[in-house]
C-alpha positions as CSV (number, residue, x, y, z in Angstrom):
1,X,-4.3,-20.8,-27.4
2,X,-1.4,-19.9,-25.2
3,X,0.0,-22.3,-22.7
4,X,2.6,-20.1,-21.1
5,X,1.6,-19.4,-17.5
6,X,1.2,-15.7,-16.6
7,X,2.4,-16.5,-13.1
8,X,5.0,-18.9,-11.7
9,X,3.0,-22.0,-10.9
10,X,5.0,-22.5,-7.6
11,X,4.9,-18.9,-6.4
12,X,1.1,-18.3,-6.2
13,X,0.4,-21.2,-3.8
14,X,3.1,-19.9,-1.5
15,X,1.7,-16.4,-1.7
16,X,-1.9,-17.4,-1.2
17,X,-1.3,-20.5,0.9
18,X,-4.3,-22.1,-0.6
19,X,-5.6,-25.6,-1.5
20,X,-4.1,-27.7,-4.4
21,X,-6.3,-27.9,-7.4
22,X,-5.6,-31.6,-7.8
23,X,-7.6,-32.3,-4.6
24,X,-10.4,-29.8,-5.3
25,X,-13.9,-31.0,-5.9
26,X,-15.3,-29.0,-8.8
27,X,-18.7,-30.4,-8.0
28,X,-18.7,-28.7,-4.6
29,X,-22.1,-27.0,-4.1
30,X,-21.8,-23.3,-4.9
31,X,-24.6,-22.3,-2.5
32,X,-24.7,-23.7,1.0
33,X,-28.0,-23.6,2.8
34,X,-31.6,-24.0,2.1
35,X,-33.1,-23.8,-1.4
36,X,-36.6,-22.5,-1.5
37,X,-37.7,-23.0,-5.0
38,X,-37.1,-26.0,-7.2
39,X,-36.6,-25.9,-11.0
40,X,-38.2,-28.6,-13.2
41,X,-36.6,-32.0,-12.8
42,X,-35.8,-32.2,-16.5
43,X,-34.1,-28.8,-16.7
44,X,-30.9,-28.6,-18.7
45,X,-27.8,-27.9,-16.6
46,X,-27.5,-24.2,-16.3
47,X,-23.8,-24.7,-15.5
48,X,-22.5,-27.4,-17.9
49,X,-19.7,-29.7,-17.0
50,X,-16.7,-30.9,-19.0
51,X,-18.7,-33.5,-20.8
52,X,-20.7,-31.0,-22.8
53,X,-18.3,-28.1,-22.9
54,X,-17.0,-29.0,-26.3
55,X,-20.5,-28.8,-27.8
56,X,-21.0,-25.2,-26.7
57,X,-20.3,-22.5,-29.2
58,X,-16.9,-20.9,-29.0
59,X,-18.6,-17.7,-29.8
60,X,-20.4,-17.7,-26.5
61,X,-17.2,-18.1,-24.6
62,X,-15.6,-15.3,-26.7
63,X,-18.5,-13.0,-26.0
64,X,-18.3,-13.4,-22.3
65,X,-14.5,-12.9,-22.2
66,X,-14.6,-9.9,-24.5
67,X,-17.3,-8.3,-22.4
68,X,-15.6,-8.9,-19.1
69,X,-12.2,-7.8,-20.4
70,X,-13.6,-4.3,-20.6
71,X,-14.7,-4.1,-16.9
72,X,-11.4,-3.1,-15.4
73,X,-11.1,-0.2,-17.9
74,X,-14.7,0.8,-17.1
75,X,-13.9,0.6,-13.4
76,X,-10.9,3.0,-13.9
77,X,-12.8,5.7,-15.8
78,X,-14.9,7.2,-12.9
79,X,-17.8,7.6,-15.3
80,X,-20.1,4.6,-15.4
81,X,-19.5,1.5,-13.3
82,X,-19.1,-2.0,-14.8
83,X,-22.3,-4.0,-14.9
84,X,-21.5,-5.9,-11.8
85,X,-21.4,-2.7,-9.6
86,X,-24.4,-0.6,-8.6
87,X,-24.2,3.2,-9.2
88,X,-24.8,3.9,-5.5
89,X,-21.8,1.7,-4.6
90,X,-19.5,3.1,-7.3
91,X,-20.1,6.7,-6.3
92,X,-20.4,6.2,-2.6
93,X,-18.3,8.3,-0.2
94,X,-18.2,5.3,2.2
95,X,-17.0,2.7,-0.3
96,X,-15.2,-0.3,1.3
97,X,-11.4,0.1,1.3
98,X,-10.9,-3.1,-0.6
99,X,-13.0,-1.8,-3.6
100,X,-11.4,1.7,-3.5
101,X,-8.0,0.1,-3.6
102,X,-9.1,-2.1,-6.5
103,X,-10.2,0.9,-8.5
104,X,-6.8,2.5,-7.9
105,X,-5.0,-0.7,-9.1
106,X,-7.3,-0.8,-12.1
107,X,-6.1,2.7,-13.0
108,X,-2.5,1.5,-12.7
109,X,-3.3,-1.5,-14.8
110,X,-4.9,0.6,-17.5
111,X,-2.1,3.1,-17.6
112,X,0.8,0.8,-17.1
113,X,3.9,1.5,-19.1
114,X,6.3,-1.1,-20.6
115,X,8.1,-3.0,-18.0
116,X,5.5,-2.3,-15.2
117,X,3.5,-5.5,-15.8
118,X,5.5,-7.6,-13.3
119,X,5.1,-5.0,-10.5
120,X,1.3,-4.7,-11.1
121,X,0.8,-8.5,-11.2
122,X,2.7,-8.7,-7.9
123,X,0.5,-6.0,-6.4
124,X,-2.7,-7.7,-7.6
125,X,-1.4,-11.0,-6.0
126,X,-0.7,-9.3,-2.8
127,X,-4.2,-7.7,-2.6
128,X,-5.9,-11.0,-3.5
129,X,-3.9,-12.8,-0.8
130,X,-5.0,-10.2,1.7
131,X,-8.7,-10.6,0.8
132,X,-8.4,-14.4,1.0
133,X,-6.8,-14.1,4.4
134,X,-9.4,-11.8,6.0
135,X,-12.7,-12.4,4.2
136,X,-14.1,-14.4,7.1
137,X,-13.9,-11.2,9.2
138,X,-15.9,-9.0,6.8
139,X,-19.5,-7.9,7.2
140,X,-21.8,-8.5,4.2
141,X,-21.3,-5.2,2.3
142,X,-17.6,-5.6,2.7
143,X,-17.4,-9.2,1.6
144,X,-19.5,-8.4,-1.5
145,X,-17.1,-5.6,-2.3
146,X,-14.2,-8.0,-1.7
147,X,-15.7,-10.5,-4.2
148,X,-16.2,-7.7,-6.7
149,X,-12.5,-6.8,-6.3
150,X,-11.4,-10.4,-6.7
151,X,-13.4,-10.6,-9.9
152,X,-11.8,-7.5,-11.3
153,X,-8.3,-8.7,-10.2
154,X,-8.8,-12.1,-11.9
155,X,-9.9,-10.4,-15.1
156,X,-6.8,-8.2,-15.0
157,X,-4.6,-11.3,-14.6
158,X,-6.4,-12.9,-17.6
159,X,-5.9,-9.9,-19.8
160,X,-2.4,-8.6,-19.4
161,X,-1.3,-6.1,-22.0
162,X,0.1,-7.1,-25.4
163,X,-1.2,-10.7,-25.2
164,X,-3.3,-12.4,-27.9
165,X,-4.3,-15.5,-25.8
166,X,-5.8,-16.2,-22.4
167,X,-3.0,-17.3,-20.0
168,X,-3.2,-20.2,-17.6
169,X,-3.7,-19.0,-14.0
170,X,-2.6,-21.0,-10.9
171,X,-5.6,-23.2,-10.1
172,X,-5.5,-22.1,-6.5
173,X,-6.9,-18.8,-7.5
174,X,-10.2,-20.2,-8.8
175,X,-10.3,-22.8,-5.9
176,X,-10.1,-19.9,-3.4
177,X,-12.7,-17.9,-5.3
178,X,-15.1,-20.9,-5.0
179,X,-14.4,-21.1,-1.3
180,X,-15.2,-17.5,-0.7
181,X,-18.2,-17.6,-2.9
182,X,-19.6,-20.5,-0.9
183,X,-19.0,-18.6,2.3
184,X,-20.6,-15.5,0.9
185,X,-23.7,-17.5,-0.2
186,X,-24.4,-19.1,3.1
187,X,-26.7,-16.3,4.1
188,X,-28.7,-16.8,0.9
189,X,-29.0,-15.2,-2.5
190,X,-32.6,-14.1,-2.1
191,X,-34.2,-11.9,0.5
192,X,-37.2,-13.2,2.5
193,X,-39.2,-10.4,1.1
194,X,-38.4,-11.5,-2.5
195,X,-39.3,-15.1,-1.7
196,X,-42.6,-13.9,-0.2
197,X,-43.5,-11.6,-3.1
198,X,-43.0,-8.4,-1.1
199,X,-40.9,-5.3,-1.9
200,X,-37.5,-5.3,-0.1
201,X,-35.9,-2.1,1.2
202,X,-33.8,-0.2,-1.4
203,X,-30.5,-0.8,0.4
204,X,-31.2,-4.5,1.0
205,X,-32.1,-5.0,-2.6
206,X,-29.0,-3.3,-3.9
207,X,-26.8,-5.5,-1.7
208,X,-28.5,-8.8,-2.6
209,X,-28.6,-7.9,-6.3
210,X,-24.9,-6.9,-6.2
211,X,-24.1,-10.2,-4.4
212,X,-26.0,-12.2,-7.1
213,X,-24.3,-10.3,-9.9
214,X,-20.8,-10.9,-8.7
215,X,-21.4,-14.6,-8.0
216,X,-23.0,-15.0,-11.4
217,X,-20.0,-13.2,-12.9
218,X,-17.4,-15.3,-11.1
219,X,-19.0,-18.5,-12.3
220,X,-19.4,-17.2,-15.8
221,X,-15.8,-16.1,-15.9
222,X,-14.5,-19.5,-14.8
223,X,-16.9,-21.3,-17.2
224,X,-15.5,-19.2,-20.1
225,X,-11.9,-19.7,-18.9
226,X,-12.6,-23.4,-18.7
227,X,-14.1,-23.6,-22.2
228,X,-11.1,-21.7,-23.6
229,X,-8.6,-24.1,-22.0
230,X,-10.7,-27.4,-22.1
231,X,-10.9,-27.6,-18.3
232,X,-13.7,-28.7,-16.0
233,X,-15.8,-25.9,-14.6
234,X,-17.5,-25.5,-11.3
235,X,-20.9,-27.1,-10.7
236,X,-23.4,-24.4,-9.8
237,X,-26.7,-26.1,-10.4
238,X,-28.1,-24.4,-7.3
239,X,-27.9,-21.0,-9.1
240,X,-30.8,-22.2,-11.2
241,X,-33.2,-21.3,-8.4
242,X,-32.1,-17.7,-8.2
243,X,-33.8,-14.7,-9.8
244,X,-32.3,-13.7,-13.1
245,X,-30.8,-10.2,-13.4
246,X,-33.4,-7.5,-13.0
247,X,-34.6,-4.9,-15.5
248,X,-32.1,-2.3,-16.5
249,X,-34.4,0.5,-15.4
250,X,-34.6,-1.0,-11.9
251,X,-30.9,-1.8,-11.5
252,X,-29.8,1.7,-12.7
253,X,-32.2,3.7,-10.5
254,X,-30.4,5.6,-7.7
255,X,-33.3,7.5,-6.2
256,X,-35.1,5.5,-3.4
257,X,-38.6,6.9,-4.0
258,X,-38.4,6.4,-7.8
259,X,-37.0,2.9,-7.2
260,X,-39.9,2.0,-5.0
261,X,-42.4,3.0,-7.7
262,X,-40.5,1.1,-10.3
263,X,-40.3,-2.0,-8.1
264,X,-44.0,-1.9,-7.8
265,X,-44.3,-2.0,-11.6
266,X,-41.8,-4.9,-11.6
267,X,-43.9,-6.9,-9.1
268,X,-47.1,-6.2,-11.0
269,X,-45.5,-7.3,-14.3
270,X,-44.3,-10.6,-12.9
271,X,-47.0,-11.3,-10.3
272,X,-44.5,-12.9,-7.9
273,X,-43.1,-15.3,-10.6
274,X,-39.9,-13.5,-11.6
275,X,-37.7,-15.1,-14.3
276,X,-35.2,-17.6,-12.8
277,X,-31.8,-18.5,-13.9
278,X,-32.8,-22.1,-14.9
279,X,-35.1,-20.7,-17.5
280,X,-32.2,-19.6,-19.7
281,X,-31.6,-23.3,-20.3
282,X,-35.2,-23.8,-21.5
283,X,-34.8,-21.3,-24.4
284,X,-35.1,-23.1,-27.7
285,X,-32.9,-22.5,-30.8
286,X,-34.3,-20.0,-33.3
287,X,-35.6,-16.4,-33.4
288,X,-38.7,-16.9,-31.3
289,X,-38.9,-16.8,-27.5
290,X,-41.5,-18.0,-24.9
291,X,-43.7,-15.2,-23.4
292,X,-41.7,-15.2,-20.2
293,X,-38.3,-15.1,-21.9
294,X,-39.4,-12.4,-24.2
295,X,-40.8,-10.3,-21.3
296,X,-37.5,-10.6,-19.5
297,X,-35.4,-9.8,-22.5
298,X,-37.2,-6.6,-23.4
299,X,-36.0,-5.1,-20.1
300,X,-32.5,-6.8,-19.9
301,X,-29.3,-4.9,-19.6
302,X,-25.9,-5.8,-20.9
303,X,-25.2,-8.0,-17.9
304,X,-28.3,-10.2,-18.5
305,X,-27.5,-10.4,-22.2
306,X,-24.3,-12.2,-21.4
307,X,-26.4,-15.1,-20.1
308,X,-28.4,-15.2,-23.3
309,X,-25.1,-15.5,-25.2
310,X,-24.3,-18.9,-23.7
311,X,-27.7,-20.4,-24.7
312,X,-28.8,-21.7,-28.1
C-alpha cells in the first residue's frame, strides 16, 4: 500500500481553501432534512465505521475500486456512459458546462503522454476548486452534474497512470465532497410521488435517480478508499431509508412513453414497497436470498451489483 501523497499536502488546502480534516466530524449526517421511512431498529450499519472496517473483505473494497477506476475511461469514449450517468444526460445537447468540461479532461487523462501528469492534476485541482467555490449558486440539474464531475475527478486523482497502489489524497478533498453532498441532499433524495407510491415525471425521476447514484457512489468511493488506507469513513446511516438502484431496464430507457409503461410494471412488481438500501445489510451469508433481495437482484445493473459486493 503506497504512502507517498499524489499531491503536496500543503498545496491543496491553499488551492481549495477548505476545512482541515483534523477538525472534521466524520459522523456528520449525510442527509439533512426530514426522513420519511424508518428502517428496522436492529438493522446492521449500511455504512460501517472504523471499528468494523477491518472485518470486511478486502475483495469487496477491491471490487468497488476496480469498477470505479474504469469510469473516467468510459466517460471519455462517447459510446456508453458510466453507470452513474443517465443516457439522456450523457448525450444531451444542453449538458451543463461543468460536466462537458469534465468529459474533456477525462479524455486528456486517458490519452496523457509521459510528463503530462502534473499538468493534468493541476487542471483537475483547478476545476474541483471552481466547483467548490460556486456550487451554492447552482440549480439542481447543475449541482448534480457538478457532483458527478467531482466524483470523476476524484477517481482520476486516485488512479494516476503507472501506479500500483492507491495514493493518499489531501483530506480536504473528501471533507469538501461531504459538505457539497449534504447541501445537495437538503431537498431530499426521494420525490413526493415516490414516497406516495405514484409515478413521477420522466425528467424528475432521471434527476433524482442521478442524484441518488452520485451520492451513493461518493460514499462508496470514500468507504473503499478508507478501507484501503485504514481510515475512518463517513457515517451515512440516513441512506438506509433511500430506494436502492432501480432495474437496469428502467434506468437505461430513454424514451418517455416506453419508460412510463415500464415504470408501471415496476410499481406493480413492488406494490409501493421498493427495495431499500438498508436491506443490503440484511442479506445473510450463503448462496440463497430472501424473496425481496432475489427480486431486486434479478433486475440489477452493474451499479447495483457494487452494493452486493460489500455484503456477506
